[in-house]
C-alpha positions in Angstrom: 14.0 3.2 11.9 10.3 2.8 12.2 10.3 -0.9 13.1 7.4 -3.2 12.4 6.2 -6.1 14.6 5.8 -9.6 13.2 2.0 -9.0 13.0 2.3 -5.7 11.2 4.8 -7.2 8.8 2.4 -10.1 8.0 -0.5 -7.7 7.6 1.5 -5.6 5.1 2.7 -8.6 3.1 -0.8 -10.1 3.1 -2.5 -7.0 1.7 0.3 -6.6 -0.9 -0.2 -10.2 -2.0 -3.9 -9.7 -2.3 -3.4 -6.5 -4.3 -1.1 -8.3 -6.6 -3.7 -10.9 -7.4 -6.4 -8.5 -8.5 -7.1 -8.7 -12.3 -6.7 -5.5 -14.2 -9.7 -3.8 -15.8 -13.3 -4.8 -15.4 -12.5 -8.3 -14.1 -11.1 -6.8 -10.9 -13.9 -4.2 -10.3 -15.5 -6.0 -7.4 -12.1 -6.4 -5.6 -11.0 -2.7 -5.7 -13.4 -1.4 -3.0 -12.7 -4.0 -0.3 -9.0 -4.2 -1.0 -8.5 -0.5 -1.1 -10.3 -0.2 2.2 -8.0 -3.0 3.6 -5.0 -1.1 2.3 -6.1 2.2 4.0 -6.8 0.3 7.3 -3.5 -1.4 7.3 -1.7 1.8 6.5 -3.5 3.6 9.4 -2.2 0.9 11.8 1.4 0.6 10.5 2.4 4.0 9.2 3.4 5.6 12.5 6.5 7.6 13.3 8.4 10.5 11.7 10.3 8.1 9.3 7.1 7.4 7.4 5.6 10.9 7.2 6.1 11.0 3.4 4.3 7.7 3.0 1.4 8.8 5.2 1.1 11.9 2.9 1.1 9.7 -0.2 -1.6 7.5 1.4 -3.7 10.6 2.2 -3.3 11.8 -1.4 -4.5 8.4 -2.6 -7.5 8.5 -0.3 -8.4 12.0 -1.6 -7.9 10.8 -5.2 -10.2 7.8 -4.6 -12.9 10.2 -3.2 -12.6 12.8 -6.0 -11.7 10.8 -9.1 -12.4 7.0 -8.8 -11.2 6.4 -12.4 -7.8 8.0 -11.7 -7.6 6.0 -8.5 -8.3 2.8 -10.4 -5.5 3.6 -12.8 -3.1 4.1 -9.8 -4.5 0.8 -8.3 -3.9 -1.1 -11.6 -0.4 0.5 -11.9 0.8 -1.0 -8.6 1.1 2.2 -6.6 -0.5 0.7 -3.5 1.9 -2.2 -3.6 4.8 0.1 -4.0 3.8 2.1 -0.9 3.5 -1.1 1.1 6.9 -2.4 -0.1 8.5 1.0 0.8 7.0 0.7 4.3 8.5 -2.8 4.7 11.9 -1.5 3.6 11.7 1.4 6.0 10.7 -1.0 8.7 13.8 -3.2 8.0 11.7 -6.2 6.9 12.8 -6.1 3.3 15.7 -4.8 1.2 15.2 -2.1 -1.3 15.8 -2.7 -4.9 18.9 -0.5 -4.7 20.4 -2.7 -2.1 19.8 -5.9 -4.1 21.5 -4.8 -7.3 
C-alpha cells in the first residue's frame, strides 16, 4: 500500500474540499486556474510508488488536456474528475474507505 503521512492526507483533503466549493460555470472561472495548479502540485508530492502509477497517468492526461483543450478540461473539472482522483489516492493510501467497502 502506498501509505500517506498525516500532512499528505491533510493536503489531499484540503484540495478536495476547495475543489468541491468551486461554483460551476462562469462563477468559478477565477478559481479554476489556481486550484488546478494546487491539484497538480499536491499530486506531484503525494502520488509516489508503483501502486499509484495509474493515477499518475490520469493526472498527466489531465495536465495535457488542460494545455491542449482548456474547455474540455473545464468540463472534467466541473464533473468532479479531480476530486475523484484525490479520493482514489486517499483510498489507496488507506486513509479512506472506497464506496464498494461502504455498501
